[in-house]
KOLZAMI-803492 format. One line per 8 residues: number of its first residue (from 1); their letters; for each residue x, y, z of N, C-alpha, C, CB. Coordinates in pm, 1 decimal. Glycine has a CB too. Layout:
# residues N
NUM	a	X,Y,Z,X,Y,Z,X,Y,Z,X,Y,Z; ...
# end
This chain:
# residues 160
1	mkkiitll	86.3,-125.7,-15.7,8.6,3.8,10.3,71.2,135.3,-1.7,-40.3,2.1,138.3; 200.9,111.8,90.2,288.0,249.7,82.0,353.2,270.7,-39.4,398.9,258.2,184.7; 373.7,176.6,-117.6,442.3,174.5,-268.8,326.3,243.9,-365.9,481.5,-5.2,-328.4; 212.9,207.7,-365.7,90.8,278.8,-421.0,87.8,408.7,-402.4,-26.4,234.8,-371.3; 89.6,458.1,-269.7,76.7,603.4,-235.9,210.9,666.3,-280.9,47.2,628.9,-74.1; 313.1,620.8,-269.4,433.8,695.4,-307.7,423.9,720.0,-464.9,570.7,611.8,-266.1; 385.1,598.6,-534.7,364.6,608.8,-667.2,258.3,724.4,-731.3,325.0,477.6,-700.2; 148.7,724.9,-642.7,55.9,800.5,-682.9,101.8,967.9,-653.0,-74.0,747.6,-611.1
9	timlffsc	174.8,988.3,-554.2,221.5,1117.6,-517.0,341.8,1155.6,-619.7,268.7,1116.4,-360.0; 413.0,1086.2,-675.6,507.6,1116.5,-770.7,435.5,1138.9,-906.8,612.1,1006.6,-776.3; 331.3,1060.9,-943.2,262.1,1098.2,-1059.3,181.1,1221.5,-1053.3,181.9,995.5,-1096.4; 120.5,1257.6,-918.2,66.0,1376.4,-902.2,159.8,1507.1,-919.0,8.2,1369.7,-777.6; 285.4,1473.4,-844.5,388.4,1593.3,-864.3,402.9,1634.2,-1015.6,539.9,1550.2,-808.3; 439.3,1523.5,-1099.1,475.8,1560.0,-1234.0,358.5,1586.5,-1323.6,558.3,1455.2,-1292.8; 245.9,1542.3,-1293.3,112.5,1590.2,-1364.3,109.5,1760.3,-1339.3,-39.1,1504.6,-1286.8; 134.4,1782.6,-1246.1,111.1,1932.5,-1188.1,207.3,2013.4,-1261.1,136.9,1951.2,-1020.7
17	nssaqkte	307.7,1969.3,-1325.6,420.0,2056.4,-1365.8,417.3,2007.6,-1532.4,581.2,2022.7,-1268.1; 332.8,1972.8,-1590.6,302.3,1940.7,-1720.2,319.4,2069.4,-1801.4,163.3,1880.3,-1730.2; 367.8,2043.3,-1918.6,378.9,2165.8,-2007.8,245.7,2227.1,-2074.3,472.7,2128.7,-2121.6; 127.7,2137.7,-2051.2,-1.6,2179.0,-2085.3,-41.6,2279.4,-1995.9,-94.9,2073.0,-2086.9; 9.1,2293.7,-1878.2,-32.5,2414.6,-1796.1,43.1,2528.8,-1804.5,-36.5,2387.3,-1663.9; 141.3,2524.8,-1872.9,229.9,2647.3,-1892.9,174.6,2716.3,-2011.7,386.9,2611.8,-1915.0; 126.4,2836.2,-1982.0,70.7,2922.3,-2092.7,185.8,3042.9,-2122.4,-86.1,2989.9,-2042.7; 195.2,3074.7,-2260.3,260.9,3183.4,-2296.4,179.2,3287.2,-2317.8,334.1,3163.6,-2396.8
25	akeekvyp	231.6,3406.7,-2297.3,145.7,3547.8,-2312.7,156.6,3556.5,-2468.9,218.7,3702.5,-2223.8; 28.7,3550.4,-2539.0,9.9,3576.6,-2682.8,40.5,3732.3,-2703.7,-144.4,3535.2,-2731.4; 154.0,3740.5,-2803.7,171.9,3893.0,-2828.3,95.4,3948.8,-2927.6,303.7,3928.0,-2862.5; 18.6,4053.4,-2912.5,-51.3,4123.9,-3006.5,10.6,4191.9,-3097.9,-124.2,4198.3,-2957.3; 9.4,4173.9,-3228.2,78.9,4228.6,-3324.2,17.5,4387.0,-3351.3,71.6,4128.8,-3447.9; 89.5,4474.5,-3360.4,64.4,4618.3,-3380.3,45.9,4648.2,-3531.4,183.3,4703.8,-3321.0; -46.1,4686.0,-3580.2,-71.5,4706.4,-3723.4,-66.0,4846.0,-3753.1,-201.7,4651.6,-3767.5; -25.3,4912.1,-3856.9,-17.5,5059.4,-3891.3,-145.3,5142.9,-3882.0,31.2,5072.6,-4029.5
33	vtktdaew	-246.0,5058.2,-3914.5,-385.6,5143.4,-3890.2,-446.6,5077.0,-3769.4,-501.2,5138.2,-4026.0; -468.3,5147.0,-3649.4,-505.7,5081.3,-3530.3,-605.0,5196.5,-3497.1,-380.5,5043.4,-3417.4; -733.6,5134.0,-3454.0,-851.2,5212.8,-3406.4,-913.4,5135.2,-3288.5,-960.0,5236.0,-3524.8; -991.9,5208.8,-3218.1,-1043.6,5157.7,-3106.2,-1186.7,5075.9,-3143.8,-1060.1,5277.6,-3004.2; -1227.0,5000.8,-3055.0,-1361.3,4919.2,-3105.7,-1476.1,5011.9,-3134.3,-1416.5,4811.2,-2991.9; -1484.8,5117.1,-3072.0,-1584.6,5218.0,-3087.8,-1575.7,5269.4,-3239.9,-1561.4,5336.8,-2979.2; -1434.6,5312.3,-3270.4,-1417.7,5363.3,-3404.0,-1446.0,5264.4,-3501.9,-1286.6,5414.1,-3425.7; -1409.2,5146.2,-3494.5,-1421.3,5053.9,-3583.9,-1567.2,5016.8,-3621.7,-1350.3,4948.2,-3538.3
41	kkeltseq	-1660.1,5009.2,-3509.1,-1788.4,4978.1,-3513.4,-1881.3,5113.2,-3568.9,-1824.4,4926.6,-3368.0; -1821.9,5230.4,-3561.9,-1876.0,5344.2,-3635.1,-1840.0,5335.2,-3780.3,-1826.1,5475.0,-3577.2; -1738.5,5287.6,-3816.6,-1700.7,5257.7,-3962.0,-1752.1,5146.8,-4040.1,-1571.0,5239.9,-3969.0; -1768.2,5033.0,-3959.6,-1803.0,4923.9,-4039.4,-1946.5,4881.8,-4002.5,-1702.1,4810.4,-4022.0; -2007.7,4794.1,-4095.0,-2137.8,4748.8,-4069.9,-2118.0,4634.7,-3939.9,-2205.0,4683.3,-4217.6; -2236.8,4585.7,-3891.5,-2220.2,4494.3,-3783.6,-2174.4,4364.0,-3855.1,-2355.6,4477.2,-3695.4; -2189.8,4339.3,-3947.5,-2133.8,4206.8,-4023.7,-1993.1,4205.0,-4054.4,-2201.1,4184.8,-4158.3; -1957.2,4326.2,-4120.5,-1810.6,4352.4,-4116.0,-1730.5,4340.5,-3999.5,-1788.8,4471.0,-4153.9
49	yyvlreag	-1784.1,4415.7,-3894.5,-1730.4,4428.7,-3755.0,-1678.3,4289.7,-3719.8,-1843.7,4479.9,-3647.2; -1797.9,4205.6,-3723.3,-1806.1,4074.4,-3681.0,-1682.9,3986.4,-3738.3,-1943.0,4019.9,-3724.4; -1666.6,3996.4,-3863.7,-1575.0,3927.4,-3936.0,-1432.6,3983.4,-3910.8,-1613.4,3931.4,-4077.8; -1420.0,4126.8,-3947.0,-1290.1,4171.3,-3945.0,-1230.9,4184.2,-3826.0,-1279.0,4279.0,-4002.6; -1318.9,4236.8,-3713.7,-1267.7,4264.9,-3594.5,-1286.6,4139.0,-3477.1,-1335.0,4396.9,-3555.8; -1374.2,4042.0,-3509.4,-1399.1,3957.2,-3411.8,-1371.9,3807.3,-3461.4,-1537.8,3981.8,-3364.8; -1317.3,3807.8,-3573.9,-1273.4,3695.5,-3636.3,-1394.9,3596.4,-3671.1,-1169.6,3632.1,-3548.1; -1504.2,3646.2,-3712.8,-1598.1,3571.3,-3736.1,-1610.2,3516.4,-3875.3,-1698.2,3633.2,-3698.8
57	terrysss	-1718.4,3436.0,-3913.8,-1714.8,3393.4,-4055.3,-1871.6,3422.5,-4111.4,-1665.9,3223.1,-4067.1; -1861.6,3483.2,-4233.7,-2008.7,3501.2,-4278.4,-2054.6,3372.8,-4329.9,-2028.4,3613.0,-4390.8; -2196.3,3353.9,-4353.2,-2254.3,3249.7,-4417.9,-2196.5,3203.1,-4548.1,-2380.1,3281.6,-4435.1; -2212.1,3097.0,-4594.7,-2156.4,3048.3,-4720.3,-2253.1,3093.2,-4815.1,-2132.2,2894.9,-4727.5; -2211.8,3129.9,-4950.4,-2281.1,3187.6,-5048.8,-2368.6,3304.5,-5025.7,-2347.8,3097.8,-5099.4; -2323.7,3375.1,-4929.4,-2403.3,3499.9,-4883.5,-2348.3,3621.5,-4962.3,-2388.5,3526.9,-4718.5; -2217.7,3618.3,-5001.9,-2144.8,3733.3,-5051.6,-2155.5,3755.3,-5199.1,-2005.0,3720.9,-5016.6; -2221.5,3859.0,-5242.6,-2211.4,3899.0,-5398.0,-2082.2,3887.2,-5460.1,-2250.3,4041.3,-5422.0
65	lnkesrkg	-1972.2,3885.0,-5379.5,-1846.4,3863.3,-5445.3,-1799.5,3727.0,-5490.2,-1753.6,3909.7,-5364.5; -1882.0,3641.0,-5441.7,-1874.4,3495.1,-5480.6,-1881.9,3494.6,-5610.4,-1976.3,3405.0,-5426.1; -1950.7,3544.4,-5704.7,-1968.4,3533.4,-5842.8,-1932.4,3662.5,-5937.0,-2107.9,3496.0,-5859.4; -1861.4,3742.8,-5841.0,-1795.9,3876.2,-5924.1,-1690.3,3802.2,-6023.8,-1702.5,4005.0,-5807.1; -1705.6,3852.3,-6138.9,-1609.9,3807.7,-6249.4,-1545.7,3913.7,-6325.4,-1678.2,3724.0,-6347.1; -1565.6,4024.5,-6281.0,-1494.2,4159.6,-6371.7,-1368.1,4160.0,-6326.3,-1557.7,4321.6,-6348.7; -1277.9,4226.4,-6406.7,-1132.4,4248.7,-6380.9,-1132.8,4352.0,-6266.3,-1048.8,4302.7,-6515.9; -1041.2,4338.6,-6185.1,-1012.3,4452.8,-6085.3,-928.9,4402.0,-5952.2,-1159.0,4518.9,-6036.4
73	iyhcaacd	-945.9,4470.0,-5852.0,-856.2,4430.7,-5739.5,-964.7,4428.0,-5599.0,-716.0,4554.5,-5725.3; -926.6,4330.3,-5515.6,-1025.6,4316.8,-5392.6,-951.2,4397.9,-5293.7,-1056.3,4155.0,-5335.3; -1008.6,4486.0,-5227.8,-929.3,4570.5,-5117.3,-993.6,4523.6,-4979.0,-947.8,4749.2,-5139.2; -908.7,4562.3,-4889.5,-961.6,4537.0,-4752.3,-1091.5,4642.3,-4720.2,-832.5,4559.7,-4640.1; -1206.9,4579.8,-4671.6,-1325.1,4668.6,-4666.2,-1290.8,4752.7,-4522.0,-1482.7,4573.1,-4665.4; -1209.9,4733.4,-4446.2,-1164.8,4829.3,-4329.2,-1071.3,4948.6,-4362.4,-1089.8,4746.8,-4224.0; -978.6,4910.4,-4444.0,-867.0,5018.0,-4459.3,-862.0,5038.8,-4610.0,-713.6,4970.2,-4396.9; -904.2,4977.3,-4699.7,-885.5,5003.0,-4841.0,-737.0,4932.1,-4895.7,-888.6,5172.1,-4861.6
81	tplfkseh	-691.4,4856.0,-4828.4,-542.8,4797.8,-4874.3,-581.2,4692.7,-4967.6,-441.1,4730.5,-4745.9; -518.4,4699.8,-5105.7,-517.4,4595.9,-5188.6,-475.2,4473.6,-5158.4,-462.3,4623.6,-5276.9; -561.1,4372.2,-5174.2,-532.2,4236.1,-5107.0,-527.6,4131.3,-5211.0,-641.8,4196.1,-4998.7; -608.1,4116.8,-5307.7,-607.4,3999.7,-5414.1,-648.2,4060.6,-5551.4,-716.3,3874.4,-5372.6; -595.1,3987.9,-5658.3,-633.1,4052.8,-5807.1,-721.0,3954.1,-5835.9,-510.7,4073.1,-5931.0; -829.9,4014.4,-5929.2,-906.9,3930.3,-5995.0,-871.5,3808.6,-6071.3,-960.4,3996.1,-6062.9; -743.1,3830.1,-6129.9,-690.8,3708.3,-6216.5,-654.9,3599.7,-6138.6,-570.4,3739.7,-6300.0; -649.4,3624.5,-6015.5,-600.1,3498.5,-5930.5,-747.4,3429.3,-5856.8,-472.7,3558.5,-5794.2
89	kfdsgtgw	-853.1,3479.8,-5874.6,-960.4,3461.5,-5820.1,-1013.4,3312.4,-5890.9,-1047.7,3592.9,-5838.4; -1079.6,3210.1,-5814.5,-1144.3,3091.4,-5888.3,-1237.9,3036.8,-5814.3,-1055.8,2985.3,-5926.0; -1337.6,2972.4,-5886.0,-1460.8,2917.1,-5813.9,-1409.1,2788.6,-5741.8,-1589.6,2881.7,-5920.8; -1413.7,2799.5,-5601.6,-1358.0,2672.2,-5519.6,-1480.7,2590.8,-5501.5,-1285.6,2708.3,-5365.4; -1601.4,2629.2,-5511.3,-1725.0,2560.0,-5476.4,-1752.0,2563.2,-5311.5,-1713.4,2405.6,-5532.5; -1687.8,2626.7,-5259.5,-1697.1,2630.9,-5106.9,-1798.0,2731.0,-5067.6,-1559.6,2666.7,-5038.6; -1820.2,2828.4,-5128.9,-1914.1,2931.5,-5098.6,-1857.6,3058.2,-5044.2,-2008.3,2881.8,-5007.5; -1740.0,3056.7,-5057.8,-1675.2,3198.5,-5016.0,-1579.3,3245.2,-5136.2,-1579.6,3185.0,-4865.6
97	psfdreie	-1565.6,3367.8,-5172.5,-1453.1,3399.1,-5282.0,-1296.6,3335.6,-5223.8,-1443.9,3589.3,-5305.7; -1255.1,3282.2,-5346.2,-1134.3,3224.9,-5329.4,-1027.4,3260.1,-5430.0,-1153.6,3092.1,-5325.9; -921.4,3264.9,-5376.1,-787.6,3311.8,-5455.0,-685.4,3221.0,-5431.2,-731.6,3453.0,-5413.9; -591.8,3207.8,-5560.0,-470.7,3112.4,-5541.1,-347.7,3200.5,-5487.4,-428.9,3034.7,-5690.0; -362.3,3310.0,-5471.1,-242.8,3402.1,-5407.4,-291.9,3541.8,-5374.3,-114.3,3420.1,-5512.9; -214.5,3595.7,-5295.0,-250.8,3728.1,-5243.9,-143.0,3841.0,-5301.1,-252.0,3722.3,-5076.8; -191.8,3961.6,-5268.2,-92.5,4052.0,-5327.5,20.6,4059.5,-5222.9,-155.0,4199.0,-5362.5; 148.4,4015.7,-5273.4,281.1,3997.4,-5187.1,274.1,4132.1,-5069.5,440.6,4008.6,-5305.1
105	gnvdysvd	300.7,4098.3,-4940.9,319.7,4188.5,-4857.1,199.3,4258.9,-4799.5,399.6,4266.9,-4911.6; 65.1,4227.0,-4843.8,-45.4,4305.7,-4800.0,-132.5,4205.4,-4703.9,-130.8,4365.0,-4931.6; -96.3,4084.4,-4697.2,-173.3,3989.6,-4619.0,-82.5,3957.5,-4506.9,-218.9,3861.4,-4699.8; -101.2,3926.7,-4396.8,-38.1,3889.6,-4278.5,-104.4,3747.4,-4235.2,-55.1,4006.9,-4168.1; -14.9,3662.4,-4171.4,-61.4,3524.1,-4137.5,-46.0,3497.0,-3978.4,26.7,3414.0,-4224.0; -128.8,3428.1,-3928.2,-121.7,3377.6,-3790.5,-178.1,3227.4,-3787.0,-206.8,3475.6,-3691.4; -169.0,3175.3,-3678.1,-222.3,3035.4,-3659.5,-338.5,3028.7,-3561.7,-110.6,2941.8,-3609.2; -450.3,2995.2,-3605.7,-586.8,2982.1,-3522.6,-614.5,2845.3,-3483.5,-712.6,3030.9,-3603.3
113	ynlgyarn	-647.8,2818.4,-3355.8,-677.7,2700.0,-3318.8,-829.7,2698.6,-3272.7,-581.1,2658.2,-3218.3; -923.6,2778.9,-3313.3,-1068.0,2789.8,-3271.2,-1140.6,2668.3,-3294.0,-1139.2,2898.7,-3341.7; -1110.2,2582.2,-3384.7,-1180.9,2469.8,-3419.7,-1125.7,2339.2,-3346.7,-1176.4,2457.8,-3568.9; -1035.6,2373.4,-3287.7,-959.1,2237.5,-3230.5,-829.9,2202.5,-3291.3,-1045.2,2109.0,-3252.0; -803.6,2260.9,-3410.8,-677.0,2226.2,-3481.2,-636.0,2334.9,-3541.3,-684.0,2120.2,-3577.1; -499.0,2326.1,-3596.2,-416.9,2441.4,-3644.2,-467.7,2498.4,-3782.7,-265.5,2395.6,-3658.0; -527.4,2601.6,-3811.1,-562.9,2648.9,-3941.3,-453.5,2786.8,-3962.0,-741.2,2688.4,-3945.5; -421.7,2806.2,-4090.9,-367.8,2936.4,-4123.8,-460.0,3057.4,-4136.5,-300.8,2923.4,-4243.7
121	eehcatcg	-466.9,3131.2,-4052.8,-553.2,3262.4,-4061.9,-494.8,3376.7,-4122.9,-593.3,3308.9,-3931.9; -586.7,3442.6,-4221.6,-532.5,3557.9,-4300.8,-586.7,3677.2,-4248.1,-562.9,3550.7,-4448.4; -494.0,3794.1,-4237.1,-529.4,3914.2,-4182.5,-478.4,4006.0,-4293.8,-470.0,3939.6,-4036.7; -562.1,4132.8,-4282.9,-486.0,4243.2,-4343.2,-356.5,4298.7,-4301.2,-559.2,4340.0,-4341.3; -255.4,4302.3,-4370.4,-132.0,4347.1,-4302.7,-119.8,4517.0,-4274.6,-8.7,4296.1,-4398.5; -221.1,4573.5,-4291.7,-232.6,4728.9,-4275.9,-305.1,4744.8,-4150.2,-312.3,4806.8,-4399.5; -419.9,4682.1,-4128.3,-516.5,4715.4,-4016.9,-549.8,4583.9,-3933.2,-654.9,4780.0,-4079.4; -495.6,4457.5,-3962.7,-521.1,4338.0,-3881.7,-622.8,4281.7,-3894.2,-516.0,4350.4,-3766.5
129	ghlghvfn	-731.6,4326.3,-3983.7,-862.3,4268.0,-4007.0,-869.7,4113.0,-4033.2,-920.4,4337.8,-4121.5; -929.0,4047.0,-3983.0,-960.7,3906.4,-4016.1,-1009.1,3897.3,-4152.7,-1062.8,3847.5,-3923.1; -934.9,3814.0,-4245.1,-1001.8,3797.2,-4379.5,-1055.8,3662.6,-4398.9,-907.1,3825.7,-4492.5; -998.1,3546.5,-4351.7,-1039.0,3413.9,-4384.7,-904.3,3331.0,-4345.5,-1088.8,3400.0,-4548.6; -900.9,3225.7,-4421.5,-787.2,3121.0,-4397.5,-734.0,3070.1,-4539.4,-844.9,2987.5,-4305.9; -611.6,3014.2,-4524.8,-566.5,2965.3,-4634.1,-523.0,2820.3,-4627.0,-469.9,3045.5,-4674.3; -556.1,2749.2,-4720.7,-557.3,2588.7,-4722.3,-468.0,2545.1,-4842.5,-718.2,2522.6,-4742.0; -415.2,2426.9,-4842.9,-333.5,2371.4,-4941.2,-412.2,2283.9,-5028.8,-222.7,2300.4,-4882.6
137	dgprkttg	-541.2,2329.0,-5072.9,-614.8,2246.0,-5164.0,-657.9,2319.4,-5291.8,-734.0,2191.1,-5094.4; -583.7,2430.9,-5313.2,-620.0,2507.8,-5445.7,-580.8,2443.4,-5557.9,-561.8,2640.3,-5456.3; -556.4,2523.6,-5684.1,-549.3,2478.2,-5805.2,-396.7,2440.1,-5822.8,-605.6,2579.9,-5903.3; -381.7,2312.1,-5839.1,-234.6,2250.4,-5861.8,-158.3,2314.7,-5976.7,-242.1,2092.1,-5895.3; -231.6,2377.8,-6082.4,-162.5,2416.4,-6178.6,-97.1,2551.0,-6162.0,-237.9,2408.9,-6281.7; -138.7,2620.2,-6053.4,-85.8,2751.2,-6012.3,16.5,2727.6,-5882.2,-216.1,2854.1,-5974.0; -46.8,2777.3,-5745.6,-4.5,2770.1,-5638.3,-18.0,2663.8,-5554.6,-36.2,2852.7,-5595.7; -138.6,2576.2,-5570.5,-189.7,2496.8,-5485.4,-244.6,2533.7,-5368.1,-116.4,2424.2,-5464.2
145	krhcingv	-263.7,2673.2,-5336.4,-344.4,2731.3,-5235.1,-461.6,2795.2,-5259.9,-280.8,2810.8,-5173.8; -557.1,2782.5,-5153.1,-685.5,2829.1,-5155.7,-701.9,2923.4,-5051.1,-779.5,2726.1,-5147.7; -685.4,3055.0,-5079.5,-732.3,3170.3,-4978.8,-883.1,3180.8,-4959.6,-684.1,3313.5,-5030.4; -939.1,3126.2,-4863.7,-1082.1,3127.7,-4869.4,-1124.1,3261.6,-4771.8,-1145.9,2973.5,-4814.1; -1185.2,3350.0,-4828.1,-1187.0,3484.9,-4782.9,-1333.4,3518.3,-4754.5,-1122.3,3581.7,-4887.2; -1372.4,3570.6,-4651.6,-1507.6,3627.1,-4630.4,-1519.6,3743.3,-4721.2,-1533.6,3669.3,-4481.7; -1619.9,3743.7,-4802.6,-1642.3,3849.6,-4889.7,-1684.9,3980.8,-4837.5,-1730.9,3810.3,-4976.5; -1738.8,3984.4,-4714.1,-1779.1,4122.3,-4646.0,-1647.6,4171.0,-4593.7,-1895.8,4109.9,-4518.5
153	alkfvpek	-1548.6,4106.7,-4604.0,-1405.6,4166.7,-4562.7,-1334.8,4232.4,-4665.0,-1311.0,4062.9,-4513.9; -1405.9,4211.6,-4791.0,-1345.4,4284.4,-4908.0,-1437.9,4397.1,-4963.0,-1314.7,4182.3,-5023.7; -1383.5,4469.5,-5040.5,-1438.2,4582.4,-5124.3,-1368.0,4554.6,-5273.2,-1395.7,4743.3,-5054.1; -1466.2,4527.3,-5361.1,-1432.1,4506.1,-5483.3,-1406.6,4654.3,-5574.5,-1543.3,4413.9,-5536.0; -1283.5,4672.2,-5629.5,-1273.4,4788.4,-5711.3,-1239.0,4760.2,-5848.8,-1179.6,4877.9,-5658.5; -1333.7,4771.9,-5956.5,-1334.5,4727.3,-6094.7,-1225.6,4808.2,-6151.2,-1473.6,4746.3,-6170.6; -1169.1,4734.6,-6255.9,-1046.2,4793.2,-6338.4,-1136.2,4886.2,-6433.6,-939.9,4664.8,-6431.1; -1070.3,5008.9,-6460.6,-1107.7,5109.3,-6538.3,-1084.6,5099.4,-6683.7,-1051.9,5214.0,-6492.5
# end
């Protein structure tokens, strides 16, 4: 009995010191365009605020940009940074606007575990607004990437 109590005490000691209980402070990245929540709420629609500032997701097939086929540039709906070119847009069949690449330097990335597994989250590199996620199931003939973007996070500017 004494051996069992000793063994349980040792196991308890090591389980209390597991790496699962050690948390690292997540550093908040500072973006060039920063505003208070009140300022963002004043400038964005409630749906835009939900997606861009709270990392929400719009309903599938709800964006008019899903079927947009004109030439132009897709900008951040919050700060007007150019993010994606129409020539890199494709129909992924997922219900969200999809692109095989971003405009270099205008999109920032982080890892999100909100669904219990790692996903590559995309943000506007200027204001930090949540755009969507990037996956490795895009067109193999180009980049193999699928930037799955919330349409409400974008503003389409047609080519003149």
